[in-house]
C-alpha positions as CSV (number, residue, x, y, z in Angstrom):
1,R,-65.6,45.1,126.9
2,A,-65.7,41.4,128.5
3,R,-62.2,39.2,128.4
4,I,-63.1,35.7,127.6
5,V,-60.5,32.9,127.8
6,L,-61.6,29.6,126.7
7,G,-59.9,26.5,128.3
8,H,-58.0,23.8,127.4
9,G,-57.7,25.5,124.2
10,G,-62.1,24.7,122.9
11,G,-60.7,21.1,123.6
12,Y,-62.3,19.1,120.7
13,H,-63.4,22.6,119.0
14,W,-59.6,23.6,119.2
15,L,-60.0,25.3,115.2
16,D,-63.5,26.8,116.5
17,A,-61.9,28.5,119.2
18,L,-58.7,29.3,117.0
19,N,-61.2,31.2,114.1
20,A,-63.0,32.8,117.1
21,A,-60.2,34.7,119.0
22,K,-58.6,35.9,115.6
23,T,-61.6,37.8,114.8
24,R,-62.4,39.0,118.6
25,R,-60.0,40.7,119.9
26,N,-61.5,39.9,123.3
27,L,-61.0,35.7,123.3
28,W,-57.8,34.1,125.1
29,I,-56.8,30.3,124.5
30,D,-55.4,28.9,127.6
31,L,-53.0,25.7,126.7
32,S,-54.2,23.0,129.9
33,A,-54.7,19.5,129.4
34,Q,-54.3,19.5,124.9
35,F,-55.2,16.0,123.9
36,S,-52.8,16.4,120.6
37,T,-49.8,19.2,120.1
38,F,-51.3,20.1,116.9
39,P,-53.9,22.8,118.8
40,V,-50.5,24.1,120.2
41,K,-48.6,25.1,117.5
42,F,-51.8,26.3,115.4
43,H,-52.9,28.9,118.2
44,S,-49.2,29.5,119.4
45,Q,-48.2,30.5,115.2
46,E,-51.6,31.7,114.8
47,I,-52.8,34.2,118.2
48,P,-49.8,34.2,120.0
49,D,-50.6,37.4,121.7
50,R,-53.7,35.7,123.4
51,I,-52.5,31.9,124.7
52,L,-51.7,31.6,128.0
53,F,-49.4,28.8,129.5
54,S,-52.1,26.7,132.1
55,S,-51.6,23.4,133.8
56,D,-54.7,21.5,135.2
57,M,-53.6,21.0,138.3
58,P,-54.2,19.1,140.1
59,F,-54.7,16.8,137.4
60,D,-51.2,17.7,134.8
61,D,-48.4,18.4,136.0
62,P,-47.0,21.8,135.1
63,A,-43.1,21.4,134.7
64,L,-44.4,18.5,131.8
65,R,-46.7,21.8,130.2
66,I,-43.6,23.6,130.2
67,D,-41.2,21.4,128.7
68,T,-44.4,20.7,125.7
69,L,-43.7,24.2,125.2
70,R,-40.6,25.1,125.0
71,K,-40.6,21.8,122.9
72,I,-43.2,23.1,120.5
73,I,-43.1,26.5,120.7
74,T,-39.5,27.2,119.1
75,D,-39.9,31.2,119.0
76,R,-38.7,32.7,122.4
77,T,-40.6,35.6,121.7
78,V,-43.8,33.4,121.5
79,L,-43.0,31.1,124.2
80,D,-42.3,34.4,126.2
81,M,-45.9,35.3,125.8
82,A,-47.6,32.3,126.5
83,L,-45.4,31.9,129.9
84,R,-46.1,35.5,131.3
85,E,-46.3,38.3,129.0
86,N,-49.7,37.1,127.8
87,A,-51.4,36.9,131.2
88,E,-50.4,40.0,132.3
89,A,-51.2,41.8,129.3
90,L,-54.6,40.0,130.3
91,L,-54.7,40.9,134.1
92,V,-53.2,44.4,134.6
93,P,-55.4,46.4,131.7
């Protein structure tokens, strides 16, 4: 089964992306270039095992994105999943 990453959290269609990912285990969501903190919060609460840190380089600052995630995702386990563990699960079947 193909593994699909939806970029930018689905953009303005973030709620559609979240709903799709909730029912399709092969969909992952990258958290880069979000226009608001709300989508990141909802994604981290609803599908914590399929969110991925992304910085949108060279258009964004990776350190700023990490700091933002640390403020939004207060559960350390979920934060570790977003920053490292989920990427490992996605890339190393």
